[in-house]
C-alpha positions as CSV (number, residue, x, y, z in Angstrom):
1,M,58.6,51.4,201.5
2,H,62.3,51.1,202.7
3,L,63.0,52.7,206.0
4,V,66.4,54.2,206.7
5,K,67.6,55.1,210.2
6,T,69.0,58.5,210.6
7,S,70.0,60.9,213.4
8,I,68.7,64.5,213.9
9,T,69.1,67.1,216.2
10,L,66.2,68.9,217.7
11,P,65.7,71.2,220.5
12,D,64.9,69.6,223.8
13,D,61.5,71.6,224.1
14,L,60.4,70.5,220.5
15,L,61.3,66.9,221.4
16,L,59.6,67.0,224.8
17,E,56.4,68.4,223.1
18,A,56.7,65.8,220.3
19,R,56.9,63.0,222.8
20,S,53.8,64.6,224.7
21,M,51.8,64.2,221.5
22,S,52.9,60.7,220.3
23,R,55.0,57.8,221.6
24,N,56.1,57.2,218.1
25,V,58.2,60.3,217.5
26,S,59.7,59.1,214.2
27,G,56.2,58.6,212.9
28,L,55.2,62.1,213.9
29,I,58.3,63.5,212.3
30,T,57.6,61.5,209.0
31,E,54.0,62.7,209.1
32,A,55.1,66.3,209.6
33,L,58.0,66.2,206.9
34,R,55.6,64.8,204.3
35,E,53.1,67.6,205.0
36,Y,56.0,70.1,204.7
37,I,57.1,68.6,201.6
38,R,53.5,68.5,200.1
39,Q,53.1,72.3,201.1
40,R,56.2,73.3,199.4
41,K,55.2,71.5,196.1
42,V,52.0,73.2,196.2
43,Q,53.7,76.6,196.8
44,K,56.1,76.0,194.0
45,A,53.4,75.3,191.6
46,L,51.5,78.3,192.7
47,E,54.4,80.4,192.1
48,S,55.0,79.1,188.6
49,F,51.4,80.0,187.5
50,G,51.6,83.1,185.1
51,S,55.4,82.5,184.4
52,W,54.5,82.5,180.6
53,K,52.5,85.8,181.2
54,G,53.9,88.7,179.1
55,R,55.7,86.6,176.5
56,E,54.8,86.9,172.9
57,G,53.6,83.8,171.0
58,D,51.8,80.7,171.8
59,S,53.3,78.5,174.7
60,V,53.4,75.6,172.4
61,D,55.5,77.5,170.0
62,L,57.9,78.8,172.8
63,V,58.5,75.2,174.2
64,N,59.2,73.9,170.7
65,N,61.7,76.7,170.0
66,L,63.4,75.9,173.4
67,R,63.5,72.2,172.3
68,T,65.2,73.0,169.0
69,E,68.1,75.1,170.6
70,E,71.6,73.8,170.7
71,G,71.1,71.2,168.0
72,R,68.4,69.4,170.0
73,D,65.7,68.9,167.4
74,Y,63.0,67.1,169.4
75,V,60.3,68.8,167.3
76,G,61.5,67.1,163.9
77,R,61.9,63.5,165.3
78,T,60.4,60.9,163.1
79,H,60.6,58.1,165.6
C-alpha cells in the first residue's frame, strides 16, 4: 500500500479526542474513513435493491436492450 501525506483540517475538540484515543491519529483517521466508505457502499447497494421493480420484461432483456442502444451491439458480438 502506497501512503500519501496530506493535510486535513479538524475542529480542535475532535483532534483532542482522537489523540486521547490513539497515539496514531493518522491510523485512527484511516480506520474511520475505511469504515465510512464501507458503510456508504453498503447503503448504496441497499438503495439499489428494487430499482428494476415495476419495469416490464425480464431484466436480461432490459439489459440487452440497453446494450444495443446507440449502435453499440454488444449482444450480437461474435468474438
